GUTILUM-195586 format. One line per 5 residues: number of its first residue (from 1); their letters; for each residue x, y, z of C-alpha. Coordinates in pm, 1 decimal. Last residue first. Layout:
// GUTILUM-195586
NUM	A	X/Y/Z | ...
// end
This chain:
// GUTILUM-195586
604	SNNWK	301.2/-254.8/-1951.6 | 304.0/-253.4/-1618.9 | 365.5/-598.4/-1431.5 | 727.3/-519.1/-1345.7 | 1046.0/-743.9/-1348.0
599	SEGRK	964.2/-773.2/-1700.4 | 1155.9/-1057.0/-1939.9 | 832.5/-1173.4/-2136.2 | 880.4/-857.8/-2348.3 | 1198.7/-654.3/-2309.6
594	KFAKF	1171.9/-372.6/-2080.1 | 1145.1/-15.8/-2084.4 | 910.5/-1.9/-1768.4 | 572.3/227.3/-1798.5 | 497.3/411.1/-1477.4
589	PYGEG	140.4/532.5/-1539.2 | 22.5/867.5/-1492.3 | -51.4/1089.5/-1214.7 | -397.1/1280.3/-1122.1 | -425.8/1503.1/-806.7
584	KVGWN	-576.1/1533.2/-494.2 | -726.7/1201.8/-350.1 | -906.2/1186.9/-36.0 | -1221.5/1391.0/-91.5 | -1313.4/1348.9/-450.4
579	YFELL	-1201.6/1011.5/-445.4 | -1410.0/895.7/-150.1 | -1731.2/1018.5/-307.2 | -1635.1/932.1/-672.9 | -1410.2/624.3/-654.0
574	NLRLG	-1516.6/472.2/-359.5 | -1892.5/563.6/-332.8 | -1955.4/488.0/-717.2 | -1735.8/143.7/-680.3 | -1976.2/-39.1/-406.4
569	HIVGS	-2251.2/126.4/-622.6 | -2161.4/-31.1/-918.5 | -2061.6/-362.0/-762.5 | -2291.0/-414.4/-529.7 | -2595.0/-312.6/-740.6
564	MIGLA	-2475.4/-554.0/-1043.5 | -2442.4/-824.9/-783.6 | -2741.2/-756.2/-602.8 | -2934.4/-740.1/-955.6 | -2807.2/-1064.3/-1045.0
559	FNLGH	-2897.6/-1232.0/-713.9 | -3232.9/-1068.1/-715.0 | -3293.5/-1200.7/-1059.8 | -3173.0/-1532.7/-970.6 | -3383.2/-1531.6/-687.5
554	GLLII	-3708.5/-1487.5/-837.4 | -3665.0/-1732.9/-1134.5 | -3548.4/-1992.8/-918.8 | -3785.4/-1913.8/-641.0 | -4057.1/-1859.2/-858.9
549	LAFLI	-4011.9/-2173.9/-1075.1 | -3948.7/-2425.2/-818.6 | -4273.8/-2307.5/-639.9 | -4473.4/-2346.4/-978.8 | -4344.3/-2670.5/-1007.9
544	FGGAS	-4437.3/-2752.5/-662.5 | -4783.7/-2644.6/-719.0 | -4838.3/-2878.3/-1015.4 | -5184.2/-3008.7/-894.9 | -5356.9/-2876.8/-627.4
539	VSDRA	-5280.4/-2472.7/-693.7 | -5347.5/-2205.5/-421.2 | -5058.6/-2370.1/-174.7 | -4771.0/-2364.7/-415.2 | -4838.3/-2051.1/-533.6
534	EIALS	-4882.8/-1898.1/-208.5 | -4542.2/-2063.0/-94.9 | -4345.5/-1890.9/-434.6 | -4502.7/-1576.7/-357.5 | -4395.2/-1588.8/21.4
529	NFTVA	-4048.0/-1662.3/-96.8 | -4052.3/-1449.8/-369.7 | -4146.0/-1150.8/-152.3 | -3853.4/-1229.6/141.2 | -3585.5/-1227.4/-136.7
524	LSASS	-3731.5/-887.3/-277.6 | -3728.0/-737.8/85.8 | -3342.5/-838.2/158.3 | -3244.9/-700.8/-168.9 | -3462.5/-417.0/-86.7
519	LGLAF	-3305.4/-350.4/223.7 | -2931.6/-362.3/123.4 | -3038.4/-149.1/-161.1 | -3157.2/124.0/69.0 | -2901.9/77.4/355.2
514	LRMYS	-2603.9/95.4/102.1 | -2799.1/382.1/-50.2 | -2782.1/579.7/260.9 | -2411.8/601.6/155.3 | -2529.0/931.3/-85.3
509	LVDGF	-2642.9/1125.7/233.2 | -2251.9/1166.8/337.1 | -2227.4/1290.1/4.3 | -2473.1/1525.0/-7.8 | -2352.0/1689.6/302.2
504	AKSLG	-1988.2/1723.7/246.6 | -2100.4/1879.0/-123.6 | -2319.9/2119.6/87.9 | -2035.6/2199.9/300.2 | -1823.4/2232.8/4.8
499	YLASV	-1915.7/2607.2/-36.7 | -1671.0/2678.3/277.9 | -1397.4/2638.7/2.8 | -1522.4/2969.5/-143.4 | -1505.7/3110.0/185.3
494	GDFVQ	-1167.5/3000.3/241.4 | -1025.8/3108.4/-97.3 | -1208.2/3470.6/34.0 | -998.5/3423.8/343.5 | -636.7/3394.6/180.6
489	LFLDK	-761.7/3659.5/-83.6 | -781.8/3910.6/248.2 | -487.1/3796.4/378.6 | -309.4/3831.2/49.6 | -440.3/4206.6/15.9
484	GTNIK	-332.5/4270.7/365.9 | 19.6/4206.2/222.7 | 281.7/3932.3/277.7 | 58.0/3625.8/329.2 | 206.4/3350.5/81.5
479	RVGSF	-110.8/3177.9/-94.2 | -213.9/2837.5/-29.6 | -571.8/2894.8/10.7 | -797.6/2650.3/274.2 | -628.0/2749.1/583.2
474	LLILV	-819.5/3036.7/753.0 | -1184.3/2918.8/637.4 | -1143.4/2589.8/659.5 | -975.3/2599.6/1014.7 | -1276.8/2799.6/1141.8
469	IGMVI	-1506.7/2556.4/998.5 | -1326.5/2298.8/1205.5 | -1350.8/2512.2/1483.8 | -1693.7/2566.8/1447.2 | -1786.5/2185.9/1394.3
464	IRLSF	-1624.7/2094.7/1733.5 | -1759.4/2359.6/1907.6 | -2129.0/2224.9/1802.1 | -2001.6/1860.7/1892.2 | -1959.9/1951.6/2240.9
459	AGSLD	-2348.2/2062.3/2235.4 | -2429.0/2345.3/2504.7 | -2592.4/2566.0/2223.5 | -2786.9/2298.1/2097.7 | -2947.2/2159.3/2387.4
454	FEDAQ	-3183.5/1874.4/2242.0 | -3480.7/1795.3/2422.2 | -3597.5/1398.6/2391.6 | -3236.1/1311.7/2324.4 | -3132.9/1029.6/2112.5
449	MYGLW	-3194.4/1176.1/1762.9 | -3031.2/1514.0/1836.5 | -2737.0/1346.8/2006.2 | -2671.1/1135.8/1685.0 | -2703.2/1456.3/1463.8
444	LFFSG	-2449.9/1607.0/1658.4 | -2239.7/1294.7/1654.9 | -2243.3/1320.7/1252.0 | -2200.7/1728.0/1253.8 | -1860.5/1664.7/1444.7
439	AITMV	-1717.3/1425.8/1236.8 | -1761.3/1606.7/917.7 | -1660.2/1944.5/1064.3 | -1369.4/1797.7/1237.4 | -1228.7/1608.0/932.3
434	WGISS	-1322.9/1917.1/717.0 | -1089.2/2114.1/969.4 | -840.7/1853.9/952.0 | -813.2/1877.7/597.4 | -828.7/2260.8/642.3
429	LAVWA	-502.7/2227.3/876.4 | -297.4/2055.6/604.2 | -316.1/2361.6/425.0 | -33.5/2477.6/678.7 | 218.3/2287.6/486.4
424	NRQVW	426.9/2000.6/604.9 | 151.6/1789.9/657.4 | 48.8/1766.0/324.7 | 29.5/1400.0/295.2 | -106.0/1333.1/625.5
419	AVMTN	-375.2/1576.2/565.5 | -485.7/1437.9/243.2 | -491.5/1099.3/442.2 | -705.5/1239.3/728.5 | -934.2/1403.9/483.2
414	AIVLH	-1000.8/1037.9/315.0 | -1022.5/854.6/665.5 | -1316.1/1133.4/749.4 | -1478.1/1071.9/434.6 | -1487.5/696.3/484.4
409	LVGAG	-1569.3/741.3/863.4 | -1890.2/994.2/774.6 | -1987.2/712.6/495.4 | -1991.0/431.3/743.2 | -2152.6/638.0/981.3
404	ISLKM	-2421.0/762.8/731.7 | -2506.0/356.1/667.0 | -2503.2/260.4/1035.4 | -2730.1/513.0/1140.1 | -2961.7/470.8/855.8
399	MSSFD	-2967.9/102.4/967.0 | -3023.6/205.4/1354.1 | -3316.2/414.6/1293.5 | -3485.0/172.2/1000.9 | -3464.4/-156.9/1223.7
394	NMDIV	-3601.7/-339.1/944.3 | -3247.1/-488.5/882.1 | -3194.3/-601.7/1251.8 | -2827.6/-660.1/1291.7 | -2743.3/-913.0/1571.9
389	HFVSL	-2803.9/-1229.6/1378.0 | -2527.7/-1446.0/1529.5 | -2703.7/-1624.7/1786.9 | -3000.2/-1669.3/1536.4 | -2774.6/-1929.4/1360.5
384	ISGDP	-2762.1/-2170.9/1632.3 | -3114.3/-2147.5/1677.8 | -3323.0/-2028.9/1955.1 | -3510.7/-1766.6/1757.7 | -3551.5/-1901.0/1424.9
379	PTIGF	-3359.8/-1788.0/1133.6 | -3461.9/-1559.7/889.9 | -3511.3/-1685.2/522.2 | -3434.0/-1465.6/237.3 | -3205.3/-1666.7/55.1
374	YSGVV	-3023.5/-1673.1/407.0 | -3093.9/-1345.5/550.2 | -2982.4/-1314.0/935.5 | -2851.0/-962.8/957.4 | -2485.7/-1079.3/1119.4
369	VGYVF	-2503.1/-1398.5/920.0 | -2560.8/-1196.9/560.8 | -2257.9/-986.0/666.8 | -2038.5/-1260.3/708.1 | -2106.0/-1401.9/404.4
364	ASAVL	-2114.4/-1089.5/202.5 | -1767.9/-1040.6/383.9 | -1650.4/-1375.1/252.1 | -1782.9/-1325.9/-97.2 | -1628.6/-979.1/-172.3
359	ALWMN	-1317.2/-1081.7/-21.8 | -1295.3/-1398.2/-256.9 | -1381.4/-1182.5/-551.3 | -1068.8/-957.0/-441.3 | -882.7/-1268.5/-425.7
354	RIRIS	-995.4/-1342.2/-811.1 | -936.5/-1011.3/-927.4 | -602.1/-991.3/-807.2 | -547.7/-1358.6/-952.1 | -675.1/-1228.8/-1297.5
349	TVSTR	-436.7/-924.1/-1269.1 | -126.7/-1131.3/-1232.2 | -239.5/-1360.7/-1543.1 | -407.1/-1653.3/-1663.3 | -348.7/-1939.8/-1430.8
344	TLKPW	-537.8/-1867.5/-1127.8 | -845.5/-1693.8/-1279.6 | -887.0/-2025.1/-1478.4 | -833.6/-2249.5/-1221.7 | -1110.9/-2036.5/-964.1
339	AAMLI	-1375.4/-2009.8/-1201.6 | -1574.8/-2269.6/-1074.0 | -1475.2/-2180.7/-716.4 | -1577.9/-1823.2/-777.9 | -1928.1/-1952.0/-898.2
334	GGLAL	-1977.4/-2152.1/-585.7 | -1873.3/-1849.5/-392.0 | -2135.6/-1626.4/-569.5 | -2405.4/-1876.2/-459.2 | -2258.0/-1867.4/-96.9
329	AYGAD	-2297.3/-1519.3/-101.5 | -2654.4/-1524.1/-247.3 | -2713.9/-1781.4/99.3 | -2537.6/-1493.5/322.7 | -2763.0/-1229.0/238.4
324	AMIMS	-2720.8/-855.7/270.0 | -2602.0/-792.2/-129.5 | -2584.4/-397.4/-52.5 | -2420.4/-438.9/291.8 | -2185.3/-705.7/131.8
319	FFLSF	-2058.1/-478.7/-151.8 | -2016.0/-194.8/78.9 | -1774.8/-405.8/275.0 | -1601.9/-537.4/28.9 | -1567.7/-187.1/-146.7
314	SFFIL	-1432.9/-63.5/197.8 | -1167.7/-351.4/221.7 | -990.4/-297.8/-139.6 | -1060.2/85.3/-111.2 | -854.6/100.5/153.4
309	TSPDW	-592.3/-148.3/0.8 | -578.0/62.2/-280.0 | -560.2/437.3/-144.7 | -221.4/504.1/-271.8 | -124.0/846.0/-147.1
304	SRYGP	-27.6/1168.2/-302.5 | 309.7/1292.8/-423.5 | 347.7/1064.7/-721.6 | -24.3/1145.9/-845.5 | -324.6/928.2/-768.0
299	LQFFS	-426.1/703.3/-1106.4 | -743.6/737.9/-1179.6 | -1037.3/504.8/-1280.8 | -851.4/186.3/-1405.5 | -590.0/211.6/-1196.7
294	VAEEG	-768.1/260.0/-906.3 | -990.0/-35.1/-967.7 | -671.1/-245.2/-1039.2 | -514.0/-129.0/-729.9 | -750.3/-257.7/-499.9
289	GGLAD	-757.2/-602.4/-640.5 | -389.0/-609.3/-547.0 | -503.0/-678.2/-194.1 | -360.2/-1076.8/-231.3 | -144.1/-980.5/-489.1
284	SNKLL	72.9/-727.4/-277.9 | 52.9/-380.5/-350.1 | 320.6/-132.4/-493.1 | 202.3/168.1/-725.5 | 411.2/307.9/-973.3
279	TPPLE	307.9/668.6/-1034.3 | 507.1/849.4/-1286.7 | 733.4/1165.2/-1172.7 | 612.9/1506.8/-1158.7 | 898.2/1742.6/-1166.0
274	DTVPS	812.1/2100.3/-1014.0 | 935.3/2030.1/-683.5 | 1223.9/1810.1/-737.6 | 1291.5/1456.9/-805.6 | 1574.2/1305.7/-631.7
269	DLQYV	1887.0/1258.5/-826.2 | 2083.1/961.4/-944.3 | 2413.7/1001.6/-1175.9 | 2542.5/806.0/-1472.4 | 2853.9/721.0/-1623.3
264	VPLDK	2861.6/439.4/-1880.7 | 3139.2/204.5/-2004.0 | 2944.2/-118.1/-1881.7 | 3117.2/-336.6/-1652.5 | 2927.4/-196.9/-1278.9
259	AWAEL	2620.9/-45.2/-1463.4 | 2390.0/-358.3/-1387.6 | 2510.0/-411.3/-1078.5 | 2442.7/-39.5/-978.9 | 2126.8/-52.7/-1142.9
254	TEISD	2012.2/-413.9/-905.1 | 2169.6/-198.9/-596.7 | 1926.7/101.0/-682.9 | 1603.6/-120.8/-769.9 | 1468.9/-29.8/-440.9
249	EPVWS	1448.0/359.4/-483.5 | 1250.8/276.9/-849.6 | 1414.9/435.2/-1154.4 | 1276.9/729.7/-1334.3 | 1483.9/793.0/-1661.7
244	QLVFF	1728.2/992.9/-1846.8 | 1927.4/931.0/-2142.4 | 2217.5/1130.9/-2234.5 | 2434.3/1055.6/-2585.8 | 2814.2/1106.1/-2623.6
239	DGLDL	3040.2/1190.8/-2951.5 | 2768.5/1471.9/-3096.6 | 2548.1/1564.5/-2820.1 | 2258.6/1288.3/-2892.9 | 1970.6/1307.3/-2653.5
234	VRHET	1745.3/1019.7/-2584.0 | 1434.1/972.0/-2748.7 | 1486.9/825.4/-3101.7 | 1677.4/557.6/-2927.4 | 1382.7/500.2/-2706.0
229	STLEH	1168.2/434.5/-3043.6 | 1403.4/207.4/-3175.9 | 1412.7/-10.6/-2881.2 | 1031.8/-4.8/-2843.2 | 1033.4/-113.3/-3200.3
224	KNIAE	1289.5/-390.4/-3155.5 | 1098.1/-525.9/-2846.5 | 769.7/-536.0/-3033.4 | 893.2/-741.3/-3282.3 | 1075.7/-974.3/-3005.8
219	NLSLR	761.0/-981.0/-2855.9 | 550.5/-1092.6/-3130.4 | 800.2/-1335.0/-3254.7 | 798.5/-1493.7/-2920.9 | 402.5/-1476.2/-2865.0
214	LTLIW	390.1/-1658.2/-3254.7 | 624.5/-1947.9/-3151.5 | 432.1/-2003.9/-2832.2 | 127.9/-1985.6/-3007.3 | 211.4/-2219.2/-3296.4
209	RTLAG	86.0/-2568.1/-3173.6 | -234.4/-2374.7/-3146.2 | -267.2/-2465.8/-3534.3 | -367.4/-2762.6/-3445.6 | -652.0/-2654.1/-3261.9
204	REANL	-770.7/-2378.5/-3560.3 | -747.1/-2719.5/-3764.5 | -973.2/-2904.9/-3563.4 | -1213.4/-2604.0/-3563.1 | -1217.6/-2549.9/-3912.2
199	NELQV	-1277.8/-2931.2/-3966.8 | -1579.5/-2908.2/-3737.0 | -1690.9/-2586.3/-3896.8 | -1710.1/-2749.9/-4223.8 | -1923.7/-3064.6/-4108.4
194	LAEEK	-2155.9/-2766.9/-3934.2 | -2181.4/-2604.2/-4301.3 | -2238.6/-2921.4/-4436.2 | -2523.0/-2998.6/-4209.0 | -2658.3/-2657.6/-4251.6
189	LEALR	-2683.3/-2671.6/-4621.9 | -2856.6/-3013.0/-4572.1 | -3109.8/-2840.0/-4370.9 | -3149.8/-2572.9/-4583.7 | -3261.7/-2805.0/-4874.7
184	SLSNP	-3516.3/-2969.2/-4665.5 | -3650.5/-2626.7/-4553.1 | -3615.7/-2538.8/-4922.0 | -3351.6/-2303.7/-5070.7 | -3422.2/-1972.7/-5322.4
179	GVHAR	-3482.0/-1726.1/-5075.3 | -3751.3/-1633.5/-4780.7 | -3796.0/-1296.8/-4860.7 | -4141.1/-1156.8/-4780.0 | -4340.1/-902.9/-4929.0
174	IFPVQ	-4476.0/-636.9/-4722.7 | -4863.0/-575.2/-4830.8 | -5087.0/-361.4/-5053.9 | -5079.3/-607.6/-5355.2 | -5203.5/-464.0/-5628.4
169	EVNPE	-5172.6/-117.9/-5558.1 | -4840.6/-150.0/-5375.0 | -4706.2/-297.9/-5687.1 | -4699.4/-685.9/-5786.3 | -4369.0/-851.7/-5875.9
164	EKAVV	-4398.4/-952.1/-6227.0 | -4559.7/-1268.9/-6401.6 | -4817.7/-1289.0/-6097.8 | -4909.5/-1540.0/-5857.2 | -4991.0/-1473.0/-5485.9
159	VLYIN	-4918.0/-1681.6/-5178.5 | -5025.7/-1519.7/-4829.3 | -4946.9/-1630.1/-4507.3 | -5177.1/-1476.6/-4195.1 | -4986.1/-1360.0/-3955.9
154	KHDRN	-5008.2/-1246.8/-3558.1 | -5193.7/-1545.5/-3386.2 | -5110.3/-1789.5/-3673.8 | -5192.7/-1858.6/-4012.6 | -5111.2/-2064.4/-4296.6
149	IVKWP	-5156.1/-2143.0/-4688.8 | -5373.8/-1818.0/-4771.3 | -5419.7/-1827.1/-5147.6 | -5395.0/-1570.1/-5435.1 | -5459.6/-1520.5/-5784.2
144	LEVEK	-5452.0/-1133.6/-5844.8 | -5728.8/-942.1/-5774.9 | -5610.2/-800.1/-5440.0 | -5890.1/-604.8/-5272.8 | -6091.0/-878.1/-5078.6
139	LSPEK	-5742.3/-915.7/-4915.9 | -5785.4/-580.6/-4742.4 | -6012.1/-737.8/-4504.0 | -5712.8/-912.0/-4362.8 | -5533.2/-617.1/-4268.1
134	SLPVQ	-5555.6/-630.8/-3858.1 | -5414.8/-1015.2/-3907.1 | -5065.9/-901.2/-4008.6 | -5001.1/-995.3/-4348.4 | -4672.7/-1200.3/-4455.9
129	YLWIR	-4645.9/-1195.2/-4844.6 | -4496.8/-1443.5/-5040.9 | -4467.2/-1412.3/-5441.2 | -4502.4/-1695.4/-5713.0 | -4370.3/-1647.6/-6043.0
124	HQDLA	-4537.2/-1648.5/-6387.7 | -4391.8/-1776.7/-6684.8 | -4672.6/-2027.9/-6799.1 | -4639.2/-2151.3/-6454.2 | -4457.2/-2507.8/-6517.2
119	ELPPF	-4215.4/-2304.9/-6768.9 | -4135.8/-2075.2/-6518.4 | -3969.3/-2383.9/-6290.1 | -4154.5/-2457.8/-5958.5 | -4028.1/-2283.6/-5639.5
114	EFDGW	-3962.0/-2619.1/-5388.3 | -4169.2/-2660.8/-5087.4 | -4125.8/-2734.4/-4728.1 | -4398.7/-2511.6/-4482.6 | -4466.5/-2141.6/-4508.8
109	QLLQR	-4467.8/-2088.9/-4163.3 | -4092.2/-2294.3/-4113.2 | -3976.7/-2099.7/-4416.4 | -3856.7/-1777.5/-4186.6 | -3729.0/-1983.6/-3925.6
104	RRTRI	-3536.6/-2197.8/-4177.2 | -3379.6/-1869.2/-4348.8 | -3250.2/-1758.1/-3992.7 | -3104.0/-2067.9/-3906.9 | -2966.9/-2077.4/-4256.7
99	LDIQD	-2808.5/-1727.0/-4208.1 | -2657.8/-1797.5/-3871.0 | -2496.4/-2139.1/-4033.9 | -2383.5/-1906.8/-4320.8 | -2213.1/-1680.3/-4070.2
94	VTDER	-2062.4/-1929.1/-3862.0 | -1922.0/-2055.6/-4186.0 | -1764.9/-1702.9/-4252.8 | -1642.3/-1640.7/-3938.0 | -1437.6/-2014.4/-3986.5
89	AIKNK	-1302.1/-1908.0/-4322.9 | -1180.3/-1586.3/-4224.7 | -1029.1/-1728.9/-3893.8 | -883.4/-2044.1/-4104.4 | -697.8/-1769.5/-4322.8
84	LVQET	-549.2/-1590.6/-4076.6 | -419.5/-1902.5/-3929.1 | -284.7/-2004.5/-4235.6 | -163.2/-1658.8/-4334.6 | 37.2/-1620.1/-3993.5
79	VDKLP	197.3/-1985.8/-3996.8 | 290.1/-1881.2/-4384.8 | 466.7/-1537.7/-4267.3 | 642.2/-1725.0/-3953.5 | 823.8/-1941.3/-4235.8
74	MSEVP	776.3/-2308.7/-4144.2 | 1027.2/-2571.8/-3987.5 | 884.4/-2883.5/-3828.2 | 990.5/-2961.5/-3459.9 | 697.8/-2698.2/-3306.9
69	LQIRR	806.0/-2506.4/-3002.2 | 554.7/-2643.5/-2723.1 | 275.2/-2514.9/-2509.8 | 28.2/-2830.8/-2532.7 | -227.2/-2822.9/-2792.5
64	KNPAS	-539.0/-2605.2/-2715.3 | -884.6/-2673.1/-2731.9 | -1120.4/-2363.2/-2652.9 | -946.0/-2125.0/-2887.5 | -933.5/-1789.8/-2753.7
59	NLYNL	-543.6/-1780.1/-2766.6 | -534.4/-1914.8/-3134.6 | -722.3/-1611.7/-3216.6 | -529.3/-1343.9/-3038.4 | -227.4/-1497.8/-3179.4
54	AERVG	-325.7/-1440.4/-3559.7 | -444.5/-1086.6/-3457.7 | -102.8/-1041.5/-3302.7 | 85.6/-1152.6/-3613.9 | -151.4/-1000.7/-3855.6
49	GAVDP	-142.0/-643.4/-3696.7 | 47.6/-439.7/-3475.1 | 389.2/-600.3/-3581.8 | 352.9/-666.8/-3948.0 | 149.3/-341.8/-4006.8
44	SLELK	469.5/-121.0/-3853.6 | 388.7/44.6/-3495.3 | 408.9/380.3/-3527.0 | 708.1/603.6/-3414.2 | 672.6/937.5/-3243.9
39	EEVLP	995.3/1165.8/-3195.5 | 957.0/1386.4/-2895.5 | 1320.9/1423.7/-2786.1 | 1433.4/1433.1/-2419.0 | 1163.0/1140.7/-2349.4
34	IVHAL	1188.1/1018.2/-1996.2 | 1257.3/643.2/-2016.7 | 1051.2/453.3/-1693.8 | 1286.7/217.8/-1582.8 | 1318.0/-146.0/-1408.8
29	GFSQF	1392.0/-347.8/-1766.0 | 1744.8/-435.6/-1736.0 | 1693.8/-584.9/-2051.1 | 1615.3/-269.8/-2214.5 | 1891.1/-97.1/-2044.9
24	QELIA	2120.2/-381.0/-2200.6 | 1978.2/-295.4/-2571.2 | 2016.3/83.5/-2495.7 | 2384.7/9.6/-2415.9 | 2449.3/-171.0/-2733.6
19	RKESA	2283.9/74.5/-2961.6 | 2416.4/384.1/-2797.4 | 2780.5/194.5/-2797.5 | 2922.8/485.9/-3103.8 | 2744.4/755.1/-2906.6
14	EAILT	2974.0/735.0/-2621.7 | 2770.1/723.5/-2266.9 | 2582.1/937.4/-2052.2 | 2351.2/829.3/-1804.8 | 2091.6/1073.3/-1559.8
9	LKKLA	1866.1/874.3/-1324.7 | 1595.4/1035.9/-1188.6 | 1530.3/844.2/-858.9 | 1141.8/699.0/-753.4 | 962.1/618.4/-450.1
4	AISM	728.9/342.4/-492.0 | 350.5/472.7/-393.2 | 238.8/268.5/-89.0 | -3.4/13.9/19.3
// end
């Protein structure tokens, strides 16, 4: 849970050794290169196109050969062309199968027939029309030979005989386009296409033996491109060149060992105030799911703080409060167990998501036990599970206090961390003022809710609020006070900052959604149980079937809504309300200049 401290590396070497030194630096793989010369190079079509597309196609194959380097020799270009040829043919075959299925659905109401040759009908043709039932009276106006061959609850299926396609005046309906093939012929074409698809799938599976070869080739091509790009971004000084980069402090020993036997000189400097180094977050894989969410939304600036671990735990808590059912948590855990092997072997990101998922399941189960909800069923008094039922979801007053308390604690932590980051400046006192104002208002409200006759003037919380507002008023600005005008502008900045009181009030109330969504999820579960029991008892035959359908469909819908609400609103409270108070400034990611497949950092 930290932002890695960086040093600026300035490296100088002879220009004649530039390519060789940069290749070694790419193998070092722990530095973010600072461009000293802006020159953009685009990836060549071979790198960004065919090989990457072929590799992605093979990686998505459901059945793969084991990872290997094939014994047979084949030019990479031929392998790529063969894979892409298979991809195009397979896509065309799938499209053909879909088209055949669509045609079959269209023809089912017309029956299995062949269009007769023109000579058989004296050069007349058969025209098909799908007529809405509401327009059936209009059939009397059709003077051409016609016949209704079928009808359903929506349409009439009409056949008209004419030499040329009838115009709107002759047949005022929309013609049906079903193609030239009969149902029997479409069945034959579908079977042929399915056989072709099987052959292409088998060929695709056989081609997966080239995955490692294509991956190594793609990595090599990208490495060469990035090496060339970096070569154009260093500063040439005639006989020498200069390279600058950001290097993590904990990799300095590795850098020293790397540079020991190379013809280079270098200097390490700490970043100065007006420099903005990239952000490199350092979190363990166990709690790294929060980092994935932070990186996706907005990286904190280098001089800010890393909220990843806090977001990991707070997101788990908010998700559990919204789902509010131990049974649903177990169902979500079952899905996780099924996906566990795939998430474990895919990538570091998938492992972090897996661990975040596990935390969501665990916290949702614990909270569901505490609120006493198991698929909407509350354990009876005296049972073992009732011992752990300590929170009553129907106690609106307590649940409202719990939800708002969670919001207050969240925003207090956010402002406390901002004050810590800015602890060497007077502006940190404004964040302390927000902590006092938000916390004081919460305790003032609690006192008002609990007292029959509330003495506002004598409340200690009110004094805390006043002191917090004074700190906000005096220290929100960052001006140097040299004149009376500067003092006036400083106070004006504080007055402007006080407009945030309404924002703080709204943000705290926003956490009420935890209570509202949790209550709605629990209420829906109880409602579906009641409906299922009523349906079972009201029907003499088939009551159990209705009971099972309502239980499965109702709880399935509520389960899906619970997951969506928990993820969307849980992330919203963390990445909007919390982020707006706790993270000041936006950073950009640390991107190591590295060789693909040899990186020591999981940044790309």
